[in-house]
Every structure is written in structure tokens, then in C-alpha cells.
C-alpha positions in Angstrom: -19.0 68.8 -17.0 -21.9 70.8 -18.4 -24.9 71.7 -16.2 -27.3 69.9 -18.6 -25.1 66.8 -18.6 -24.9 67.0 -14.8 -28.9 67.5 -14.3 -29.4 64.3 -16.7 -26.8 62.3 -14.5 -28.6 63.7 -11.3 -32.1 62.6 -12.5 -30.9 59.2 -13.7 -29.1 58.4 -10.5 -32.0 59.7 -8.3 -34.6 57.6 -10.1 -33.0 54.3 -10.0 -33.3 54.0 -6.1 -36.9 55.3 -6.3 -37.9 52.8 -8.9 -36.2 50.0 -6.7 -38.6 50.8 -4.0 -41.9 51.0 -5.8 -44.2 48.2 -6.7 -42.9 46.3 -9.9 -39.2 46.3 -8.9 -39.8 46.1 -5.0 -40.9 42.5 -5.8 -37.2 41.6 -6.2 -36.6 42.3 -2.5 -40.1 41.5 -1.0 -39.4 38.5 0.8 -39.0 37.7 4.6 -37.0 34.3 4.5 -33.5 35.4 4.3 -32.6 37.3 7.5 -29.9 39.9 7.0 -28.3 41.5 10.0 -31.3 40.4 12.1 -33.8 42.0 9.7 -36.2 40.5 7.2 -34.9 40.8 3.7 -37.6 43.4 2.8 -36.5 45.9 5.6 -32.8 45.3 4.5 -33.7 46.0 1.0 -35.2 49.5 1.8 -32.3 50.4 4.1 -29.8 49.2 1.5 -31.3 51.5 -1.1 -31.5 54.5 1.3 -27.8 54.0 1.9 -27.1 53.7 -1.8 -29.1 56.9 -2.5 -27.1 58.8 0.2 -23.7 57.6 -1.3 -24.9 58.5 -4.9 -25.9 62.0 -3.6 -22.6 62.7 -2.0 -20.9 61.5 -5.2 -23.2 63.8 -7.2 -22.3 66.8 -4.9 -18.7 66.3 -5.6 -19.5 66.5 -9.4 -21.8 69.5 -9.2 -20.6 72.4 -11.4 -22.4 75.0 -9.3 -20.6 73.7 -6.2 -17.1 74.1 -8.0 -17.9 77.7 -9.1 -18.8 78.6 -5.3 -15.4 77.2 -4.2 -13.4 79.3 -6.8 -15.1 82.5 -5.7 -13.9 82.1 -2.1 
């Protein structure tokens, strides 16, 4: 994968969780009525997107072309 394509993918995957946590799209999860794991849904929504972001960054780390070059040098 080229570095330019990787950076495009990185920016896209990084922006999705950010957009889900700011005003217009946060309205999807901004409710208190369903209780999920003992938390109001809005708290669960934020924690869910933090976990999704973490998993996406781990996935991107495995695709990182710079990371693969460092492994080959060792």
C-alpha cells in the first residue's frame, strides 16, 4: 500500500469516530432511556466510539507501510 493511500485511509478512519462524537451526529446517541451495561445510552455511545477508534488504530498500525519497513531493517 502506498503511503499516500495509507494516509487517506488513516484520515478517513480517524474522522468517522470524531464526527460521531460532535454535535450533529451525536444526536443519534444522545438519549438516556435505554440503559446499556448500567450506563445511560449517551455514555455508552461515547465509550463505544472510543473502543472503535482504538480498534481502528490497531488495524491501521498493522497496515502502516513505515512500520513494515522498520521490521524488515531489523
